[in-house]
N, C-alpha and C positions, 0 to 999 in steps of 0.2 A: 368426253372421248367416245368415239364411235365404237360399235361392237366388234367390227373386224380387227381394229388395232388392239382392243382388249384381249382378244383371243390369241393374236400373235404374240403380245407381250407375256401372257400367261405361259405360252409354250417356251419363250425364251427364258423365263424365270425357272421353269422346270429343268431346262437344259443346264442352267447354272447349278441347280441343286444337285444334279447328277454328275456334273463335271467336276460412225460415222461418219462433218468430214471426219473419217477415221483420223484420229490424231496422229500426226507424223511422229511424235515422240514415242509412240508405242511400237515402232517398226525398226528400231536400230539394230544393226548387226553387231552385238557386242563381242562376238567372237572374231571380228575382223582385226587382224594384226599385220604388221609389216613382215618382210622376210629379209633375213640377214644373209651373209655370205655362206654358201653351202646349203641354204634352204631352198626348197622348191618354190617357184613363183606361184602366187595365188591364182586359182582358176575362177573364171566367171560363173556366176550362178544366176539362173533365171526362175522366177516364180510367178504364178498367176493365182489370183484369189477371186472368189465370188462371195458376196456377203448379202444378207437380208437384214432390214432394219424396220422398226416401227416406233412411232412416237406420238404423243399428244402434246398440244401447245396452246398457249394463251398469248396473243399479241394485243397491243392497244387497240388495233382495229379489227383484228380477225382471231378466230378460234376454231379449233378442229383437230385433225390428226393427219398423219401421212405415213406411208409405207414406201420402202425403196429397195432397189436391187443394185448393188454396187459391184463394179468390175474394175480390177486393178492389175497391172503388170509391173513387176519389179525386176531390176538388174542389179547385181553387186559383184565387185571384184576387189578383193583386199580391203583397203580402207575406204572405198568409194562405192556409192550406190545411187540409183535413180529409180523413180517410179512415175507412172501415169495412171490416173483413174477417173472414172466418171460414174454417176449414179442416176438411174432412171427412177422417177417418183410417181406416186399417186397421191395427190394432195386434196384434202377436203378443207375448205375455208368458208365459214359461215353458211354451211349447207351446200356449197357449190364444189363440184369435183373437177379437177384438172389433172392432166397427165403430161409428162414430158421429162427431158433430161435436165440435170442440174449443171453447174459449172465444172469445167474440166480442170483437174488438179495435176500440176506437174511439180515434182519434188526431187531434189538432189541432196546428198549428204556426204560428209567426209569425216572419218575418225581421225582426230588430230592428236589424241593422247591415249595410250594404252600401257598401263603399268600396273602389274599385279591385279587386284580386283577392281581397279578404277579405269573406266573408259570415258572419253569425252569427245565431243566433236561439234561441227557446225552443220546447219541445214539452210536451204533456200527453197522456197516454194512460190510458185506462180499460179494464180487461179484465173483462168480465161473465162470470159463472159458468154458461155454457150447456153446457159439457162435463160429462160424467159423471165425477166425481172418483173414484168407486169403481172404475171401469174403467181409470183412468189417463189420461183424456182431458181433464180440466179440473182447475183449482185448487180448486174447491169454495167459492170466496169471491171477492169483488171485489178487484181490485188496482188501485191508483193509482200512476202512474209519471210524474212531472214530470222535466224534464231540459233540457239546453242542448246546442247544437252549434256548431261553427265550421269553416269551410273556407277554404283558401287555394289559389287556382288562377291561378298567374301566367302560364301558357302551356299547354304540352302536359301538364304535371304538375298533378295535383289532389290535395291532402292534406286529410283531414277528421278530426275528433275529436268525440266526444260523451261526456257524463257525465250521470248521473241518479240518482234514488232511487226504489225500488219498495217499496210498503208495502201489505200485505194488510189488508183490513177484516174482522175476524172470521175464523172458520174455522181457527184455530190447531190445533184438534183433528184437522183432516184430515191434516196433516203427521205428527202423532203416530201416527195410525192406520196410516200407511204407512212406519213406521221412522224418522220425523223427517227433517230436512234438506229437500232440494229435491223438488218435486212439481209437475206430473204427469210421467208418463213421456215424453210427446211434447214437452214444452217446460218443463223443470224450472226452478223458482224457489223461493226460500225466502220466508218471510212478510215479511222486512224485509232489504233488501240495497242496496248501492251498485252501480250499473252503469256500464260504460264501453265505448267502442269506438273503433277507428281504421281508416281506409281510405286507401290510396295507389293512385291510378289514373293511367295514362299513355294519352294519345290516340295510337294507332297510325296512325290516319287520321281523317277527319272522322266516320266512322260507327262505328269500332271503338275501344273502350277496354278495357284490361286492367290488372289489378293485384292487390293483396293486401288482405285485411281481417282484423280480429280483434275479438272482443268478449268481455266477461266480466262477472263479478259478484262482489262481496265481501259475504258475509252480515254483518249487524250483530249477529246472534245465533247460534244453532246452524247448522251447515252448513259445507260446504267451499267455498273459492274455486273458481269455475268459469272456464275459459278455453277458447276455440276460435278457430282461425285457419286460413286457407286462401287460395285463389286465386279470382278473380272476373273476369268478362268481360261487357261490354255491347256490344250491336250495335243500331244505329238505322237504320231503313229507313222513310222517310216518317213516318207517325203511329205506327208500331210500334216499341217498344223491347223487346229481349229481353235478359234477364239470366240468367247461369248462374254457379253457384258451387259449389265443393267444399271443405268444411271438415272438420277433424279436431279431436276433443276432446283438449286438451293437459292439462287439470287439472280435477278435480271430476267427470269423466265425464258432461258433459251428453249426450254421445253418442260413439260410437267414430269414426264418419265419417258425414257428411251431405251430400247433394247436392240442389241446387235448380235448376230451370229455370223462368222466369217470363216471360210475354209480356204486355205492356201496350199498349193501344191508346188514343190520345189523341183526344178529340172536342172541337174548339174551336168 
């Protein structure tokens, strides 16, 4: 791993001690509820976030590290929400440095069940091929990713789980050109796979939450099972929510280690 990435990751680890594609399962609005007779209709909420990330990776054909700056806009109203996001990268692969944007992420969600401490819903995400697939920054084709999530928050503890399916539309030759299996280097996926994730968070006080999370993918065709897990912290101050996480690649080498810090500002 290159020295700049090591320095960034050390800073991220320090932030966690004091306190990607970002997984869609981590941004549910668990407080979204319907409104009955006599209740005020829900208001729209808009949020914008800026995140920095760094990772080191080992691919069957390439090795190196990358750093990224992610920009995301989110909208929610009652049970429904949507977001759009894109990340700019500086990628080193086998000693060569390339820079550019990754694939554009479009995401929608709906809360279908909200009863007591349990909430559940459905999501749909589309990834548009805006990144350069030859450089390792993009898939080179459209990805469709429907899924579902559920959470249980009886008190200070909050548990969440998600499952989905990702399917590429065309572009199978892109993976063959780069040794098969998962692609791109900055956010590897296979053309067809089942995805899953789990999160456990504890409220340390009203503004600070900490816990662990894991996510992975099981290819339905060629490719290796991918799994990453690590620690996560969330700190809320007024309209600003800051998230920091440090993950390690446990299987399928999506990356060796990756750190992320993201700050989101809510505008009601």
